[in-house]
N, C-alpha and C positions, 0 to 999 in steps of 0.2 A: 801693382801700379805704383811707381815712385812719385811722390808729391813733394814739390819744393816748398818748404815751410817759410814762405816769404813774410808771413804775418806773425810768426811766432816770436815773441819777445818777452822773456821772463821778468818778473818783478823781483829784484834781489836786494833792494834797499831795506835796511832794517834787519837783515839776517845777521846772525853772529858769525864771527870768524872772518878770515880773509875773503876777498871778493871772488877769487877763483873757486874756492870751496862753495861759496854761496851759489855760484853759477852751476857747479856740478850738482848741488842739491836740487836746484830748480829743475834741471834736466831729469834727475831721478824722479822727482815728484810728478813731473809732466808725463813721464813714461808710466808710472804707477797709475795715474789717473786717466791714461789712454788719451791724453791731449796730444802726445806724440806716440806713434805706433811704429812697429818694425817696418823699415824701408823709407820712412820719412827723411827727407834731406833737411838738415839744419841750415840756418842762414850762414853765409860766408863769415868767417871770423872777423874780418875787417868791418863788414857791415854791422855785425852785432856789437862790436866794440864801439862803433860810432853811436848806435842807438842807446847803449847803456852808459856811455860816457866813461868807458874803461880803456885802458891801454890794450893794444893788440896782444901783447905778451900775456896779459892777465886772462883774456878770453882763450888764447891758445892753451894756456895751462889748465883752464877750466874744462875745455874739451878733452884734453889729455887725461885729466882726472876721471871724467865720465867714461872715457874709453877704458881706462884701467879697471874700472868697476864693472866692465862688461856691458855697458849701456850703448856705446857708440863704436863705430868703426869708420876709418877714413881711407879714401882712395885718392892717390895723387892725381890731380887734374880733374877729379869728379866731385870732390867735396866730402862732407861728413854726414853720415847717415845713422839713424837709430838701428842698432844691431838686430839682425834677423836671428831669432833663437833657433837652436838646433831642433830636430824633430822631437826629442824627448821633453823639451821644455816649451814647445810652441804654444801649447794651451795655457801656459802661465800668463799669457797676455790677454786672456779672457776666460773667466771662470765659467764652468759648465755645471748644469744640474744633473748630468749623467754621472754614473759611478763606474768609470773604467777600472780595469784591474792593472793597468800600466799607465805610463805617462805621468804628468804632474800630480803630486799628492795634494788633495784639495782640503785645505783648512779654511776655505773662504765661505763655504755655504753651510748654514746652520740647519740642516735637515736631520731628522731622527734616523736611527738605524733601520735597516731593512727588517731584521728580526724574522719572526715566523708569520708575519701578516699574510703572506701569499697563501700559506697552508690554511690559515683561518678563513681567508676569503673563499677558497675553493669549497670549504664545508658550508659556508653561509650561502653561496650561490646554489649549491646542491639543494639546500633547504628551501630557498626561494623558488627554485624550479618546480617544486611540487606544490607550491601555493596556488590555489585556484584564483586568488584575487591579484595575481602578479600584474596583470594588464593595467590595473589602476595606477600603478606607479609610473606608467608612461603617459598618463594624462596629467592635467593640472592636479596639484596635490589634493587628494581627498581630505575633506574637513576632519574626519575621524583620525586619519593617519597623521595629519598635522598636529592635532591635539596630543596624540600619543607620543609623537617625536618630541614635542615640547616638554611633556611630563617626564620622559626618559632623560632629556637634557637637564631638567631641574634636579632629578635624582643624581645624575653624574656630578653636577656642580655642588650639590649638597654634601658630597664627600669631602669638600674643602672646608666645610663648616659654615656654608652660606645657605641658610634655610629659606627656600623660595618655592613658589608654586609655578606650574607649567604655564599659566596664563601670562606670566611676566616674561616669558622666554620667547625670543625671536630667533629663528634659524637663519643662518647666512652661509655663504660659500667660504668658509674659513674665517679666522679672526681678522685677516687683513681687510676683507670686505666689511666685516663688522666695524672696523675702525673707520672705513670710508663712509659707510652709511650713518654712523654716529656723528661724524663731523658734518656730513651733508644735512642731517636733521637738526643739528644744534647751532649751526653758525651761519653767518652771512658774509659775503666778501668784505674784506676790510677788518674783520675781527682779529683780535690777537688770541693766541693760544699758548698757554704756558706748557713747556716741555722740559725734561731733564736736559742739561747742557750737552750730554752725550746720549743719543737716543736712536731708536729704530729708524733707519733711513727712509722707509716708505712714508712715515708720518710727515716728514719734511716735504717729500714729493707731493703727497696728497694736499698738504696745506698750500703749497704753491699753486696747484691746479684749482683749488677752491678760492684763491685770492686771500688766504689767511696769512697772518704774520706770526711765525713761531718765535717765542720769547724764551731764551735759555734760563734755566734756574740751576743754581750751583748745587753740587753734590759732594759727598764724601764717600768713604768706603762702604757706608751702609745705604747709600742712595740719596734721594732728594733731601735737602736740608729744609726743615720747616720754617726757620727764620728767613731764609732766602726766598722761600715761596711766599711768605707773608709780605715781604718787601716788594717782590715783583708784582703781586696782585694789587698792592696799593699804588705803585708807581705807573703801572700800565693800564689799570682798569679792566684787565682781562677777566673773563667770567668762566673760563674753561681750562682744565688741566688734563693733560695726557701723561700717564705715568705707568711704569712697569715695576711694581714693588717686589716681585719674585724673580730671581735669576735675570736681572735686568740686562737688556741688550744695549751696549756691548760689555759692560763692566762686570757682569755676573753677580752684582750686589743683590742682597735680599734684606729688605727692611725688617727689623725686629718689631715686636708688637708695640712697644712704647713709641717707636718712630712712626708707625702707622697711625696710632692714636693722635699723635701730634700733628701729622699731616692732615688727618681728617678734621681735627679741631680748627686748623687754619682755614680749610675749605669751608667749613660750616660758618665760621666767623666772617669770612669775606664773600660768602655767597657764590663760591666756586662750584661748578659741576665737574665731577671727576669722570674721566674715561680710564678705567683700570684694565690694562692689558695683561692678562694672566695666562698666556699661551703655554708657559712652562709649569703651570700650576701643579700638575700631577707627578712631577719628577722628584722633588725633595721628599725624603722619608718623614721629616718633621718640618713644619712651616707654620708661621703665624696665620691667623684668620685673614681673609681678604680685607682690603680697605673698605669694601662695600659693607662689611658688618659694622663699621664704626660711623659711616655716613650713608646709611641705606637710601635715604631720600634724595641724595645728591650724586649718586654714583651709578654709572653704566658699567657693568662688568662683562668683559669679553674673554672667552676662551675657545678652544677648538680641539678637535681630535688629531689634527695633522702633525702636531709636535709630540703628542703623547702616545699615539697609536701607529699611524702610517702617514707619510707626507702627502700621498695622493688622495687620502680620505678627507676631502675638503668640506667638512661639516663644522660650522662654528655656532656658538651660542652667545646671544647677547641678552643679559638680564638688565632691564631698565625700569626705573620708577614709573608708575602708571601715567604720570603727566607727560612722559616722553614717548609712550608706546605708539600713539597714532602717527606722530612725525617720523618715528623710526621705521615703522612698517611701510609708510609711504615712500621713504627713501630706498628701502629694500626693493619694493615693486618697481620704482623708477630705474634702479641700477641693474636688476637681474630678474625681476618679477618674482622669482622664488628660487630657493636652492633645489637641486634635483631631488625629487622624492625618493628615487631609487637609492641614491647614496645615503640619504638620511635614514632610510630603512636599514641599510647595512650597519650604520653606526648604532642605531637603536638596538638591533638584535645583539650586537657585540656587547653593549652595555648591559642588556638584560640577562644574557647567558653567562656572563663572567669573562668572556673573551677579552674585553677591553682592559680589565684589571690585569689579566695575564700578559697582554702585550705591553702594557705600561710598565709592569714589573720587569719585563725583559729590557725595556729601554733604560730603566733605572740601573739595573745590574750591569749592563754593558757600559753605561756612562761612568759608573763608579770604578770599573776596571780601568778605563782609559784615563780618568782623572788621576788615579794612583800612578799610572804610567807617566803622565805628564809631570807630576810632582817629583818622580824619581829622576827623569831625564833632564828636567830643567831645574834641578835642585840648586839653590843658591841665588836664583834670580827672583825678581819680584813678580810672582804670578798670583792672580786673584781668580778664584773659582769656587763653585759650590761642589761638594763631593759627589752630588748626583746630577750635575749640570752637563750640558753639551759643550759649552765653550769656556775658554780661558782668556783672561785679559792679562797680557804680558806688558808690564811697564818696562821700557827699555832703559839700559844703563845710561848714565849721564853722558850727553854729547852725541848720542845716536839719534838721528831723525827717523821718524816712522815711515815717511815716504820712501826714503832711501832703503830702509830695511825691507819694506814690502817689495821693492824692485829687486833687491838682492835675493830675497827668497824666491821670486819668480825665476831668476837666473839659475838658482839651485834646484828648480823643479818643485817648489813648494808654494802653493797659493795661500795667501792670507790677506787680511784687511787692515790697513792703516787707520788710525783714529780719525782722520779728517773726514772720512765718509759718514761718520756718526755724529759729527759736531754741528751744532747750529751755526757756530762761528768757527770756520775751519782754521782761521789764524790763531785761535785760542786753544786748538786741540792739543792734548798732551802727547808726549812722545811715547806712544803705546800702540800695540797691535792686538787684534782679536784672532784667536786660533779656535776653529770649530773642530772638535774631535769626532763628531758623530757621522759625518758624511761618508768617510771612507769605509767600505765594507770589511776590509781586512786589517786585523790588529797589527800585523807586521809592517804594513805600509804606514800606519799611524806612528809606530815606534821609529821607523826610518825617517819620517818627516820631522818628528820631534828632535831626533838626533841631528838632522841637518840644521834645524833652528838653533840648537845648542852650539853646533860648530860655528855658525855665523856669529852668534853672540861672543863666542870665545875669540874668533878672529878679529872682531872689533876691539876687544880688550888688548889683543897682542899687537895691533897695528893701528894706523890712522886711516885705514881704508874707508870707513864709513863715519868716522868721528869728526865733528865740527866744533 
């Protein structure tokens, strides 16, 4: 269905470069953000010129530039429309969690590799089928099973250097629910929450739903800056910090031990409670101890099996100081009553029999192969990544806007994420994109997608197509 975009009017004041390029950039960013979708009709050029206070020739030139980039197409007598992608790139206008063997190459979704989890699941289900107590897992969670699952979770987390007991562990439906219930338990509407200036997008969405105000804290290549955290805590009066110290989303930064100690020191000094999101905890071969080891009475530690073992195994673990346990478990009961005992039993058996370590090792090995591939194909560009991580943070060459690059990637059949989706303040987002290398099941498609990204980067260096 064709929709006439009578209300669409971009904000182009303050953008660098000529006005016509600013308009083309605004169109590219609107397409990338799906504010404009394939088939939408843009305002007539004369109308838009009047609204923006520009000459008609400037708007015409801006539309022509967007058309040259493959974003628009015009029909005499009918107007200008957002271009309808061909069948091979149609899905580039909306990422999917499926893993097709053809179509757009998906670098947008940060899911782990498929690996041999299906084979391991078949063996586990066969063992469960012979268990005389299997029916209990279809009832409310048996108390004994809940205690065992918590103890196994404590053992799993203990591999990271965090020595804890099962009684301090709460099971959740993945780390994202762990984040939601932690915020639900610890905050009230109107509270401020300190977050990295580039962060995991669901934390911003959850904060909005709970009536919280996210406050961005400056970062460098190692992650959160302790001095900036201290300043923000003083100026805002916030009492809660959400942070990803290991393989941070989206920058892939990992804090060193001294940085973690400094962040913990600020938190302790300012009375901050820390929510430490460590979903990628088990990927690095070598990593510092969790933040929770340096501020144990102030930190809720979250991790899960979905990033380290299999994406559909939605079993998360929240370790909380004793004073938060009651509120946390009430929030879990309110939001989902309990995680499915059957799924928790699968995770527990995998951890107990060594399957979890094997699957996680597979994830790490494949990640390392693909990271080497990305460094070879994108050699010479500013890419930031961990050798064992799933994603790459690509800082774009000077003059290239991230929104335009994301849209251009979609036109080339490669899905990726521009920095603005991760930014607390989208206007302050750096010109960078995140590439997730783990979602695609086939290495050849990963190599092809990276080659297309390299070609796009080269084309921008050779022409002014995407440069402002």
